[in-house]
C-alpha positions as YAML, in Angstrom:
chain: A
units: angstrom
residues:
- id: 1
  name: MET
  ca: [0.00, 0.00, 0.00]
- id: 2
  name: SER
  ca: [1.35, 3.43, -0.93]
- id: 3
  name: GLU
  ca: [2.17, 6.14, 1.58]
- id: 4
  name: ARG
  ca: [-0.77, 8.13, 0.22]
- id: 5
  name: ASN
  ca: [-3.21, 5.29, 0.78]
- id: 6
  name: ASP
  ca: [-1.73, 4.69, 4.23]
- id: 7
  name: TYR
  ca: [-2.52, 8.31, 5.06]
- id: 8
  name: PHE
  ca: [-6.13, 8.00, 3.89]
- id: 9
  name: GLU
  ca: [-6.61, 4.79, 5.85]
- id: 10
  name: SER
  ca: [-5.27, 6.55, 8.95]
- id: 11
  name: MET
  ca: [-7.89, 9.29, 8.43]
- id: 12
  name: LYS
  ca: [-10.63, 6.65, 8.28]
- id: 13
  name: ALA
  ca: [-9.30, 5.09, 11.48]
- id: 14
  name: LEU
  ca: [-9.24, 8.49, 13.17]
- id: 15
  name: ALA
  ca: [-12.85, 9.13, 12.10]
- id: 16
  name: ARG
  ca: [-13.96, 5.80, 13.58]
- id: 17
  name: GLU
  ca: [-12.05, 6.54, 16.78]
- id: 18
  name: LYS
  ca: [-13.77, 9.92, 17.16]
- id: 19
  name: ARG
  ca: [-17.18, 8.41, 16.38]
- id: 20
  name: THR
  ca: [-16.66, 5.93, 19.20]
- id: 21
  name: HIS
  ca: [-15.39, 8.62, 21.56]
- id: 22
  name: TYR
  ca: [-18.47, 10.79, 21.00]
- id: 23
  name: GLY
  ca: [-20.96, 7.92, 20.71]
- id: 24
  name: VAL
  ca: [-21.96, 8.87, 17.18]
- id: 25
  name: ARG
  ca: [-24.82, 6.92, 15.62]
- id: 26
  name: THR
  ca: [-25.19, 7.46, 11.88]
- id: 27
  name: GLU
  ca: [-28.99, 7.62, 11.88]
- id: 28
  name: ALA
  ca: [-29.10, 10.15, 14.73]
- id: 29
  name: PHE
  ca: [-26.28, 12.48, 13.74]
- id: 30
  name: GLY
  ca: [-26.86, 15.98, 12.39]
- id: 31
  name: LEU
  ca: [-25.85, 19.59, 12.86]
- id: 32
  name: ARG
  ca: [-27.05, 19.70, 16.47]
- id: 33
  name: GLU
  ca: [-24.85, 16.76, 17.45]
- id: 34
  name: LEU
  ca: [-21.89, 18.15, 15.50]
- id: 35
  name: ARG
  ca: [-22.20, 21.51, 17.29]
- id: 36
  name: LEU
  ca: [-21.93, 19.65, 20.60]
- id: 37
  name: ILE
  ca: [-18.67, 18.07, 19.41]
- id: 38
  name: TYR
  ca: [-17.38, 21.49, 18.37]
- id: 39
  name: LYS
  ca: [-18.26, 22.79, 21.82]
- id: 40
  name: ALA
  ca: [-16.42, 19.90, 23.49]
- id: 41
  name: GLU
  ca: [-13.41, 20.54, 21.26]
- id: 42
  name: ARG
  ca: [-13.60, 24.28, 22.05]
- id: 43
  name: VAL
  ca: [-13.86, 25.27, 18.40]
- id: 44
  name: LYS
  ca: [-16.18, 28.18, 17.61]
- id: 45
  name: ILE
  ca: [-18.43, 28.12, 14.53]
- id: 46
  name: ASP
  ca: [-18.87, 31.44, 12.70]
- id: 47
  name: ARG
  ca: [-21.36, 31.78, 9.85]
- id: 48
  name: TRP
  ca: [-19.96, 34.02, 7.12]
- id: 49
  name: ASP
  ca: [-21.83, 35.60, 4.22]
- id: 50
  name: SER
  ca: [-18.75, 35.53, 2.01]
- id: 51
  name: LEU
  ca: [-15.74, 33.26, 1.70]
- id: 52
  name: PRO
  ca: [-13.13, 32.84, -1.06]
- id: 53
  name: ALA
  ca: [-14.43, 31.21, -4.24]
- id: 54
  name: LYS
  ca: [-15.09, 27.46, -3.95]
- id: 55
  name: VAL
  ca: [-14.41, 27.50, -0.20]
- id: 56
  name: ARG
  ca: [-17.31, 26.23, 1.90]
- id: 57
  name: ALA
  ca: [-15.60, 26.49, 5.27]
- id: 58
  name: LEU
  ca: [-12.28, 27.63, 6.68]
- id: 59
  name: TYR
  ca: [-10.41, 26.44, 9.77]
- id: 60
  name: MET
  ca: [-8.37, 28.96, 11.74]
- id: 61
  name: CYS
  ca: [-6.32, 28.53, 14.88]
- id: 62
  name: GLU
  ca: [-3.97, 31.02, 16.48]
- id: 63
  name: ASP
  ca: [-2.59, 31.12, 20.02]
- id: 64
  name: GLY
  ca: [-4.80, 28.19, 20.94]
- id: 65
  name: VAL
  ca: [-8.02, 29.94, 19.87]
- id: 66
  name: CYS
  ca: [-9.68, 27.88, 17.13]
- id: 67
  name: SER
  ca: [-12.69, 28.60, 14.96]
- id: 68
  name: VAL
  ca: [-14.34, 27.59, 11.71]
- id: 69
  name: ALA
  ca: [-15.94, 30.03, 9.31]
- id: 70
  name: VAL
  ca: [-18.70, 28.35, 7.32]
- id: 71
  name: ARG
  ca: [-20.60, 29.78, 4.37]
- id: 72
  name: SER
  ca: [-23.98, 30.86, 5.76]
- id: 73
  name: THR
  ca: [-25.94, 29.87, 2.65]
- id: 74
  name: LEU
  ca: [-24.91, 26.19, 2.64]
- id: 75
  name: PRO
  ca: [-27.80, 23.71, 2.80]
- id: 76
  name: THR
  ca: [-27.86, 21.25, 5.69]
- id: 77
  name: GLU
  ca: [-26.04, 18.29, 4.15]
- id: 78
  name: PRO
  ca: [-23.16, 20.24, 2.55]
- id: 79
  name: ARG
  ca: [-22.80, 22.24, 5.78]
- id: 80
  name: LEU
  ca: [-22.62, 19.07, 7.85]
- id: 81
  name: PHE
  ca: [-19.95, 17.65, 5.55]
- id: 82
  name: ALA
  ca: [-17.97, 20.91, 5.48]
- id: 83
  name: LEU
  ca: [-17.93, 21.24, 9.26]
- id: 84
  name: THR
  ca: [-16.89, 17.61, 9.69]
- id: 85
  name: HIS
  ca: [-14.16, 18.17, 7.09]
- id: 86
  name: GLU
  ca: [-12.82, 21.02, 9.22]
- id: 87
  name: LEU
  ca: [-12.72, 18.78, 12.31]
- id: 88
  name: LYS
  ca: [-9.98, 16.80, 10.58]
- id: 89
  name: HIS
  ca: [-7.92, 19.99, 10.26]
- id: 90
  name: HIS
  ca: [-8.47, 20.63, 13.96]
- id: 91
  name: TYR
  ca: [-7.28, 17.15, 14.90]
- id: 92
  name: CYS
  ca: [-4.39, 16.82, 12.46]
- id: 93
  name: ASP
  ca: [-3.24, 20.06, 10.87]
- id: 94
  name: GLN
  ca: [-2.76, 22.73, 13.52]
- id: 95
  name: ASP
  ca: [1.00, 22.32, 13.24]
- id: 96
  name: LYS
  ca: [0.79, 23.13, 9.51]
- id: 97
  name: LEU
  ca: [-0.73, 26.57, 10.06]
- id: 98
  name: SER
  ca: [1.75, 29.23, 9.08]
- id: 99
  name: SER
  ca: [-0.10, 32.48, 9.67]
- id: 100
  name: GLY
  ca: [-3.00, 31.38, 11.85]
- id: 101
  name: GLU
  ca: [-4.93, 30.12, 8.85]
- id: 102
  name: LEU
  ca: [-4.98, 26.96, 6.74]
- id: 103
  name: PRO
  ca: [-6.05, 27.72, 3.14]
- id: 104
  name: CYS
  ca: [-8.74, 25.07, 3.16]
- id: 105
  name: GLY
  ca: [-9.88, 24.25, -0.36]
- id: 106
  name: ASP
  ca: [-6.56, 25.16, -2.00]
- id: 107
  name: TYR
  ca: [-6.03, 21.77, -3.63]
- id: 108
  name: ASN
  ca: [-2.96, 22.92, -5.55]
- id: 109
  name: ALA
  ca: [-1.07, 23.68, -2.34]
- id: 110
  name: ASN
  ca: [-2.67, 21.18, 0.05]
- id: 111
  name: GLU
  ca: [-4.17, 18.41, -2.08]
- id: 112
  name: LEU
  ca: [-3.24, 15.54, 0.23]
- id: 113
  name: ILE
  ca: [-4.39, 17.42, 3.34]
- id: 114
  name: GLU
  ca: [-7.70, 18.37, 1.73]
- id: 115
  name: VAL
  ca: [-8.50, 14.95, 0.29]
- id: 116
  name: GLY
  ca: [-7.61, 13.48, 3.67]
- id: 117
  name: ALA
  ca: [-10.19, 15.78, 5.26]
- id: 118
  name: GLU
  ca: [-12.81, 14.61, 2.75]
- id: 119
  name: VAL
  ca: [-11.97, 10.98, 3.54]
- id: 120
  name: PHE
  ca: [-12.24, 11.71, 7.26]
- id: 121
  name: ALA
  ca: [-15.61, 13.46, 6.88]
- id: 122
  name: ALA
  ca: [-17.10, 10.72, 4.71]
- id: 123
  name: GLU
  ca: [-16.04, 8.00, 7.16]
- id: 124
  name: PHE
  ca: [-17.19, 10.00, 10.19]
- id: 125
  name: LEU
  ca: [-20.66, 10.67, 8.79]
- id: 126
  name: TYR
  ca: [-21.27, 7.26, 7.18]
- id: 127
  name: PRO
  ca: [-18.57, 4.62, 7.70]
- id: 128
  name: GLU
  ca: [-17.59, 2.78, 4.54]
- id: 129
  name: GLU
  ca: [-18.49, -0.69, 5.77]
- id: 130
  name: GLU
  ca: [-21.84, 0.48, 7.11]
- id: 131
  name: PHE
  ca: [-22.66, 2.17, 3.80]
- id: 132
  name: LYS
  ca: [-21.57, -0.90, 1.83]
- id: 133
  name: ALA
  ca: [-23.83, -3.17, 3.86]
- id: 134
  name: HIS
  ca: [-26.82, -0.86, 3.42]
- id: 135
  name: ALA
  ca: [-26.20, -0.34, -0.31]
- id: 136
  name: LEU
  ca: [-25.79, -4.04, -1.13]
- id: 137
  name: ALA
  ca: [-28.88, -4.89, 0.92]
- id: 138
  name: PHE
  ca: [-30.80, -2.38, -1.19]
- id: 139
  name: SER
  ca: [-29.46, -3.73, -4.50]
- id: 140
  name: SER
  ca: [-26.32, -5.55, -5.57]
- id: 141
  name: HIS
  ca: [-27.06, -4.92, -9.26]
- id: 142
  name: HIS
  ca: [-26.28, -1.89, -11.39]
- id: 143
  name: TRP
  ca: [-28.13, 1.09, -9.94]
- id: 144
  name: SER
  ca: [-30.34, 3.42, -11.96]
- id: 145
  name: PRO
  ca: [-30.73, 7.13, -11.14]
- id: 146
  name: GLU
  ca: [-34.15, 6.29, -9.73]
- id: 147
  name: ASP
  ca: [-32.56, 3.70, -7.43]
- id: 148
  name: ILE
  ca: [-30.21, 6.37, -6.11]
- id: 149
  name: VAL
  ca: [-33.14, 8.68, -5.34]
- id: 150
  name: ARG
  ca: [-35.07, 5.93, -3.55]
- id: 151
  name: PHE
  ca: [-32.04, 4.92, -1.48]
- id: 152
  name: LYS
  ca: [-31.32, 8.55, -0.60]
- id: 153
  name: ARG
  ca: [-34.89, 9.13, 0.59]
- id: 154
  name: ASN
  ca: [-34.77, 6.06, 2.82]
- id: 155
  name: CYS
  ca: [-31.16, 6.47, 3.92]
- id: 156
  name: ARG
  ca: [-30.86, 7.40, 7.58]
- id: 157
  name: ALA
  ca: [-27.48, 9.06, 7.07]
- id: 158
  name: ARG
  ca: [-27.36, 12.73, 6.13]
- id: 159
  name: ILE
  ca: [-25.40, 12.33, 2.92]
- id: 160
  name: SER
  ca: [-25.56, 14.41, -0.26]
- id: 161
  name: TYR
  ca: [-26.36, 13.03, -3.69]
- id: 162
  name: ALA
  ca: [-22.83, 13.89, -4.83]
- id: 163
  name: SER
  ca: [-21.26, 11.88, -2.02]
- id: 164
  name: LEU
  ca: [-23.68, 9.00, -2.57]
- id: 165
  name: ARG
  ca: [-22.90, 8.89, -6.29]
- id: 166
  name: LYS
  ca: [-19.13, 8.77, -5.67]
- id: 167
  name: ARG
  ca: [-19.48, 5.96, -3.14]
- id: 168
  name: LEU
  ca: [-21.60, 3.89, -5.50]
- id: 169
  name: GLU
  ca: [-18.95, 4.35, -8.19]
- id: 170
  name: ARG
  ca: [-16.27, 3.03, -5.83]
- id: 171
  name: LEU
  ca: [-18.43, -0.03, -5.09]
- id: 172
  name: GLY
  ca: [-18.85, -0.64, -8.83]
- id: 173
  name: LEU
  ca: [-22.63, -0.27, -8.58]
- id: 174
  name: THR
  ca: [-22.55, 2.57, -11.12]
- id: 175
  name: GLY
  ca: [-20.05, 3.45, -13.83]
- id: 176
  name: HIS
  ca: [-17.37, 6.06, -13.19]
- id: 177
  name: GLY
  ca: [-18.91, 9.47, -13.89]
- id: 178
  name: GLU
  ca: [-22.01, 7.77, -15.32]
- id: 179
  name: TYR
  ca: [-24.56, 9.99, -13.55]
- id: 180
  name: ARG
  ca: [-22.44, 13.09, -13.02]
- id: 181
  name: ALA
  ca: [-24.68, 15.26, -15.19]
- id: 182
  name: ILE
  ca: [-27.96, 14.23, -13.56]
- id: 183
  name: GLN
  ca: [-29.70, 16.78, -11.36]
- id: 184
  name: PHE
  ca: [-30.85, 14.41, -8.65]
- id: 185
  name: ARG
  ca: [-32.88, 16.99, -6.73]
- id: 186
  name: ASN
  ca: [-34.91, 17.66, -9.87]
- id: 187
  name: LEU
  ca: [-35.32, 13.93, -10.46]
- id: 188
  name: GLU
  ca: [-36.50, 13.47, -6.88]
- id: 189
  name: GLU
  ca: [-39.15, 16.15, -7.38]
- id: 190
  name: GLN
  ca: [-40.29, 14.50, -10.60]
- id: 191
  name: MET
  ca: [-40.65, 11.17, -8.80]
- id: 192
  name: PHE
  ca: [-42.12, 12.29, -5.49]
- id: 193
  name: GLY
  ca: [-43.27, 15.88, -5.97]
- id: 194
  name: PRO
  ca: [-41.74, 19.08, -4.60]
- id: 195
  name: PRO
  ca: [-40.66, 19.25, -0.95]
- id: 196
  name: ILE
  ca: [-43.02, 20.90, 1.51]
- id: 197
  name: TYR
  ca: [-41.15, 24.22, 1.55]
- id: 198
  name: LYS
  ca: [-41.70, 24.57, -2.22]
- id: 199
  name: GLN
  ca: [-45.40, 23.79, -2.15]
- id: 200
  name: GLY
  ca: [-47.83, 26.66, -2.63]
- id: 201
  name: TRP
  ca: [-49.81, 26.11, 0.57]
- id: 202
  name: PHE
  ca: [-46.65, 26.20, 2.65]
- id: 203
  name: GLN
  ca: [-45.33, 29.36, 0.98]
- id: 204
  name: ARG
  ca: [-48.71, 31.09, 1.42]
- id: 205
  name: ARG
  ca: [-48.73, 30.10, 5.09]
- id: 206
  name: ARG
  ca: [-45.26, 31.57, 5.61]
- id: 207
  name: GLN
  ca: [-46.35, 34.83, 3.98]
- id: 208
  name: ARG
  ca: [-49.17, 35.14, 6.55]
- id: 209
  name: ILE
  ca: [-46.82, 34.66, 9.50]
...
């Protein structure tokens, strides 16, 4: 196994260790539970209206004071992933900070560090073996886009369609890049109708409040 793969495996092991330490259960883990971990780790979360292009969140630590700036407009699932991604920087990368700030998202300068954080977050939120068992129980044959939507709607883990698609590719249940162009949220609405917050009665009700 290469040094690079060794590093990624160590990030998975760290994620599982932290899950055990904090008693994380996949089906009951969300932003509320993650905020409690941040509080225990003494890392402050700041919601920012603007961050550098393509950066969802940014970890900063100087003189022992640590915080994460997260883009305020992120939906729940991407925000959960981004904040978990930053936990890896808190656990592993404080010594790499040069000016009190790690340029999170700069893949040219920190590709290994950033991919390692993605590996950590994916394993922390939905461990690979747990996902594999659930996915194969759902279907061990080639998945259609509609299968992905149905699994996502019944999946107890808070995982995005993008993350789900990549994991299915790694399991060989879909082809590499096969469904990259599909807008799964639109497909979900076509199959099951718009979510409550998009329905006319709900919007009219909010206007009266």
